[in-house]
N, C-alpha and C positions, 0 to 999 in steps of 0.2 A: 402733595405736604403735609402734614400735622402741624395741626396749631396747639400751645399750650393751653389755648381754652376750651378747647376738644375737651381734656378731661377733667373727669368728676375723681379727686385723688378718696381712696378713704384710708387704705393702710392703718388698720384696723387689727390686731390679730387676734385667733380665736383657737379656739379650744374643744377639740374632737372628745367627747367620750364616748367610747363603746365597753360597756360593760361584761360581754362578752364575744370571744369571736371563736371558730373552731379549732384555731391554732392555738387557742390559750387562752392564758386569763385577759381579764382586763386591762385597757389599753387607751394612752390619753392620745393623738394625734392634732397637731399642732398647725395652721395656716395661716395666712391674712392674707386680704382682699385686700393687694397694693389697691389698682386703679379700676375706672372703667373707663371706657373710650368708645363712645356711642354704643355700636352697640358689642364692644369686643370686654370681658372681663376678665384681670390679670388674678390670678389665685399663686400663692409663693407658700413654699416648705422648704421645714429644716432637711439638709443634704441625707442626714440620718431615716427621715420617713420618705424618703424620694421611691422608692418600689411601691413602697404600700400607697401612696398617692398617685404614683401613674397608674397603678390596675384597677384607682379607685374613679379618678376621672374619667379613662377612659374607658368606663364600662358604659358612659350615657350618661345626660342629665339634662334636666327639665325643667325649667323656669315656672315657679310661681309667685304672681306679686302682687301681695297683699298690700304695698304702700300705691303701687300703680289701676286696684282695683275701684279702692276708692267709694265704698257703699256698694258694690257690685252684688250682686249674692254672688258670683263667681268669680271666681281669678283665675286672671290671663295666665294661659298655660298656653309654653310653646317649647319647642325641641332646642338643646344647642348643637353646638360641636367645638370639639377638640382641635383647633388650629394647629398647635404646636407643645408638646412638651421637653422642658428645656433644665440640666442638668448642670450647676457652675459650682463654683469653689464651696461655698455653704447653707445655697438654698436651690433649688427646685420648683419651677416655674411653669405653671398651665395655666394659656392663652387660650379661651376658652370665647366662643361667638355667639349671639345669642342672639335672634330674629328680630330684634326692635332696638328703635334708636334712639335712646333713652334722651340725647339733647332735644331732640325732634319734638319729643312728647311735649317736654319743661315749655322750649320754645311756644307753643301750639299754643298751651294754655295758659301762656303771658307769665310763668311762674317763676320764680327763683332758684336757678337750679342749685339745692344746697350744698353743704361744703361737706355737708358728716348725714350721712339718715341707714337707719336700722335696716342691716342685711340679717334675714334667718340664712343659714345651707344647712341643708340636711340630706346624708348620704345614704344612699340602698348599694348596696353591694352583694353578694352573694357568688362564690364561687369555691370552688373545693379549699381551698387552702381560709379561705376566710367569710365571714359571715357578719355584713354590718348593715342590721337590719332596722331603717329606718331612726338610726342616731342623729339629734339637730343640735344644731351649738347655733348659738344665740347674740349677736356682735351690739356693742354702741354703736347707732346713729341709725335706723330700719327699715323698710318694708318690703322687704324681694327677698324669697326662698330659692335656693337652686336646689333641687333634688336627682341626686346620682340614680339611674337604675339600671339594673341588667337588661342590655336588650335579647331578648329571647329570638 
C-alpha cells in the first residue's frame, strides 16, 4: 500500500536545449520531474515529444547526486531502470527506478525531507538520428543529476 507521506512532490518544469542534432537544427526538449516515491522518479513530457523522450530515457540512465554527496570527494553514482513509459492524451511519462531510498536516507539522518530540492538532469543519447551529447538542464529546487547514456 502506498501512503501519500512516501511522496516527495517536485512538479517543476525543466527545459532541455539541444544546440545541435544529427537530424537537424537546435531544439528544446521540455519535461517535468513530477514526483519522487522512495526510489522511483516520474518524468513527464509533452505528448508531441513522446518519441524523442522515449528514445532518450530508454537509452539508459545513471544517477549522480550532488545533493547526497555532501562534501564527499566523489558523487554517488548508480544505474537506473526505466520501469514504464506511458503515453496519455496530453503527456507521456517515464517511471524511472533508482536503487536508492531517498526517504530512508533522510530518516536515518534525522533531516526533514524538503518539499522541493534542486535537481539537475543531464541527457546523453547517441543514435543514428539524434546526438544529445551531455546537454544539461537545471531545475529550481536541487542536488540530483540524472545522466542518460547510451548502453554499448
